[in-house]
N, C-alpha and C positions, 0 to 999 in steps of 0.2 A: 546449476549455475554456481559460480563463485563470485565473491565480492569483486567488483570492477569489470566483470565479464559482460560483453554485449553480444546479443544474438540478433540476426535479421529475421523478422517473423516469417516472411515469405520463404526464405531458405529453410526455415524450421518446419515448413509445411502448412502454415496458417494461410487460409485463403483471403486474408485481410477483410474479414467481415466482423462479427462480434466476438470479442474476447472477454473472459471473466478474469479479473484480478482478485484473488482471494488471499486474505491474510488470516492465518490461524495462529493461536498461541496456547501455550500450556502454562498455567500458573505454577510457581515454585512451591515445593512442599516445605513446610517448616516443622521442625521437631518440637513437640511440647513435652510436658512432664511425663505423660503416660503414653502418648502416641504422636504420630505426625499428622499434619492436616494440610490440605491444599488451600491456599489463599484465594480470595475472590479478587480478580483484577479486570477492570473494564477498559479495554483499549479501543480506540476509534480510528478507523481507516478513512483517510481523506485523499482526494485527488485534486491537485491544483492545475488548471489549464493555463499554459503560457503562450504568448505570441511575442516573438522577438524579445525574450527575457523579461517580459512584463506579465504579471498575473492578470488574467482576464476573467476567470470564473473559478469556482470551487464547488466540489460535490463532497458533502459530508452529512452527518446525521441530522443536521438542521436545514440542509438544502440538498434534497435527495436526487434532484435531476438538474443537469447543467441547463443553462438558459437556452441552448440550441437543441437540447434533447439527445445529444450523442453519448452522454455519460450518465449512468444511473446507478445510484447506491441502492443495495437491496434491503437496507435497514440496519439499525443499530442493534448489536448483540449485547443485551444488558443482563442476561442471566449467566450464572456460573456454569451451567450445563452446556451452553453454546458459546464457544470461544473462537468465533470467526466472523469476519465481515467480508462482503464481496461488492465489487463494483463492476458493472457491465459497460464495456466501451465498444460502440459501433464505429469502427475505424473508418468506414466509408462515409459516415455522417459527420465526422469531426470536421469543422470548417477549415478551409485551406489556410487561413491565417494562424491557426493553432499549430505550433511546432513541437511542443513538449507537454506531457502530462506527468506530473510528479506525484508519487504515492507516498504518504506518510502514515505512521501508526503512532498515536500519542495517547497519553493518559490525561483525559480532561480533568480527572479528580486529583491529579498530581502525584499518583503513585509512581515509583521508579521501576526500572527494569530489574532491580533486585528482587522484585516480586514475580518475575517472569522466568520460567525455566528455558523456554526457547520459542522462537517465532518461525513460521514457515510462510513463504510467499509463493503462490502458484499462479501461473498464467495458463489459462485453459481456453482451447478453441471451443466456443460455446456450441457450435453446430455439431461437433462430434463428441464433446466431453473429454477429449484427449488433452493430457497435460502437454504443453509446449515447453514450459520451463518451470523449474522448481528451485527455490533458493532458501536455505536454512540459515538462521541466525541464532547465535547463543544469547541467552538472557544474562541477567546479572550485570548491573551497572547502576550508577547513581543518576543517570539521565532518565527523562520522562517520555522520550520520543525517539523515533528513528525515521530518517528519510530512507525509505525502503528501496525504491526503484524509480526509473523513469522510462516512459515510452516516448520516442522521438521520431518525428517525421524526417525521412531521408529521401527526398524526391518523391517517388511513387511508393516507396517502401516505408515500413515502420521498424524500429529497433527497440529492444528492451535492454536496459543496462541495470545490473544489480548494484545497488549503492550501499545499503546497510550502514549508513552514517548516523552515529548517535547524535542526539540534539536535546535541547531542553526547551520546553514550552508545552502549554496545555492546549493550544489551538494551532491551526495551520498558520495564522498570522504571526504567532510567536516564533514559528519555525522558518520564516522567510530568510533571516540572516544565514541559516544553515543550508537552505535550498538554493539560493541564487548562485553561489560558487559552483554548484554541481550541474548547472545548466550548460 
């Protein structure tokens, strides 16, 4: 996928059951006096559930399961050897009033994307393990977060739109001014 591109999940072969949204990143390498080293950076994947442009629920490292049980975070990646986080979305269980799910990736500690070499977002059909969409984003920037993508309900179908919008904020609440215009 490319920034701004939208795909219809059913047309992409997804049977509208459970999908995994996975964000992975690679830390930037910095040159030192005698060698280069990889920096540690802890980014956090969050999903904000919206109904008619209003935030209804959020799933992130401190609230791992949506109140209705349709969205589940697999846990916070806090070690430098594991640089990815995933969220499972059961599209059939998402309540009818929820029309958008927005994925963000932010640094709770306030590190900027200058410490990130690149980010990759994958949408995976959980039943087959097949990639449905893949979206790469360059790192490097003075912002501390990105609004990565959104899943939107379109009648009986779901779409995914690649956003890749830089933003500043340590939490999903801080990112609301950047998210709302993208709905």
